[in-house]
C-alpha positions, -999 to 999 in steps of 0.1 A, spaced: -108 -667 -302 -78 -653 -316 -71 -613 -320 -68 -595 -355 -69 -563 -370 -95 -554 -397 -101 -524 -413 -90 -490 -396 -68 -495 -362 -95 -510 -342 -81 -545 -332 -112 -573 -334 -111 -609 -314 -122 -635 -339 -149 -656 -324 -139 -684 -349 -178 -687 -356 -197 -678 -389 -231 -660 -393 -259 -685 -401 -274 -661 -426 -246 -648 -447 -217 -671 -438 -195 -641 -427 -169 -646 -402 -179 -632 -367 -156 -604 -351 -161 -584 -315 -143 -554 -314 -112 -559 -287 -129 -532 -264 -161 -552 -260 -144 -589 -255 -143 -588 -220 -183 -577 -219 -188 -609 -241 -165 -629 -218 -184 -618 -188 -217 -626 -204 -207 -659 -214 -192 -670 -178 -224 -652 -162 -253 -664 -182 -236 -692 -205 -246 -673 -234 -238 -643 -255 -258 -625 -287 -233 -613 -312 -249 -593 -343 -237 -600 -378 -229 -569 -401 -259 -583 -420 -280 -578 -390 -285 -615 -380 -281 -620 -341 -267 -652 -332 -270 -668 -296 -244 -685 -286 -239 -709 -257 -213 -726 -237 -211 -759 -239 -200 -776 -203 -189 -809 -198 -212 -829 -174 -198 -834 -139 -194 -868 -129 -191 -862 -87 
């Protein structure tokens, strides 16, 4: 994820993902980025919603452990 600034003064984080419906780039307001990361850490998933209204389920891919 990278930090950018879009319209207005609110900074956003580029999720480096595209909407499956409209192909728009997905951004999260910087003020909500920690909540998205917390969700990914706790549940291994988050659901950002595109400006077109499409909900996107994203999941963390974890490497298998070889103990």
